[in-house]
Structures are given as C-alpha cells and as structure tokens.
C-alpha positions in Angstrom: 152.7 115.6 111.9 151.5 112.5 110.2 149.7 109.7 111.9 150.2 106.2 110.5 146.9 104.4 110.5 148.3 101.1 108.8 146.7 99.1 106.1 143.0 99.3 105.6 140.7 96.5 104.4 141.5 97.2 100.7 145.1 96.7 101.3 146.0 100.4 101.1 148.2 102.3 103.6 146.5 105.3 105.1 147.8 108.0 107.3 146.0 111.0 108.8 146.9 114.6 109.6 145.2 116.8 112.1 144.4 120.5 111.5 144.3 123.2 114.1 143.4 126.7 114.1 146.0 128.8 112.5 147.5 125.6 110.6 148.2 125.9 107.1 146.4 123.2 104.5 145.2 122.4 101.1 146.9 122.4 97.8 150.4 123.8 98.6 149.4 125.1 102.0 147.3 127.9 100.5 144.7 127.7 103.3 144.7 128.6 106.8 142.2 127.1 109.3 140.1 129.5 110.9 139.4 127.2 113.8 135.6 127.7 113.5 134.4 124.3 114.6 136.5 121.4 116.0 140.0 120.3 114.5 140.1 118.8 110.8 141.2 115.3 110.3 142.7 114.8 106.7 143.1 111.2 105.5 146.2 110.3 102.8 146.8 107.4 100.7 150.6 106.2 100.7 152.3 104.7 97.8 155.7 103.5 97.3 156.8 106.9 96.0 154.0 109.5 96.8 151.3 110.7 99.2 148.0 111.5 98.2 145.2 113.6 99.9 142.0 111.5 99.9 139.4 113.4 102.0 139.1 115.9 105.0 136.5 116.1 107.8 135.7 117.9 111.1 136.6 115.9 114.2 133.0 116.3 115.3 131.6 114.6 112.3 133.9 111.5 112.6 132.7 111.3 116.2 129.2 111.8 115.7 128.8 114.9 117.7 128.2 117.5 114.7 126.0 120.5 115.6 125.3 121.4 112.2 123.2 118.5 111.4 122.6 116.6 114.8 120.1 114.4 113.2 122.9 112.5 111.3 124.6 111.7 114.4 123.3 108.3 114.6 126.5 106.1 114.4 129.8 107.7 114.4 132.6 106.7 112.0 134.7 105.7 114.9 132.4 102.7 115.2 131.6 101.9 111.7 134.6 103.0 109.6 134.3 105.6 106.6 134.2 105.5 102.8 136.8 108.0 102.0 136.4 108.0 98.4 134.0 105.5 96.6 135.4 106.3 93.2 138.6 104.9 94.0 137.7 102.3 96.8 139.4 103.8 99.5 137.8 103.2 103.1 139.3 103.5 106.4 138.4 101.0 109.2 136.8 102.3 112.5 140.1 101.4 114.3 141.7 103.6 111.8 139.1 106.5 112.3 139.5 106.0 115.9 143.2 106.1 115.8 143.0 109.5 113.9 140.7 110.9 116.3 142.8 109.9 119.5 145.6 111.9 117.9 143.8 115.3 118.5 
C-alpha cells in the first residue's frame, strides 16, 4: 500500500511505502525483508505516467532513534525534513516524513 505524501517544496509529488518483516521489496520484488531492525520506509517520485523509487530508510533512522550510530540521533528527519536524492534535487518536508512514519 502506498501513502500519498503530496507535493514537496520542489513541486514534486511523493509517495511512501512501508516494508515489514517478510515483505517483498527492491527491483521486481527480488528481496524479502528479514525484519532485523525497524520497518523500512521507501520514498517514490510520482510523474504523470510513472512511479520511480528514490530512497529507502529504516524507520528508526527517520525518527532519530537509530541504535547503530546513536551519536547521529541529534534531530530527526520528522522535524527537519530529508534530502532524498541530492543529484535529482528531491527532498521530503518534515510533514511528509512524519506522515510516512505515522503510517507504520
């Protein structure tokens, strides 16, 4: 199920998808999430005739509660927003990241 995140600050339409343990994901659903860690949050760019994968993060990373590198948990993306792909100038606002995280 995809979550409509609306239009970002660059005027691009974003959607998110939550990946839980046992879910298929990746190119042509070739991977199965083993569930080690928190659920995954995928971000997609929507065009007129396409949906393009942009990036994927652990929920804990977006919420600033990552156990792997706790020193990086200063300000969560749910408060600051997130650069999803610098080379394509795609970002998600704090509200969009929070909306995706709330869907878990």
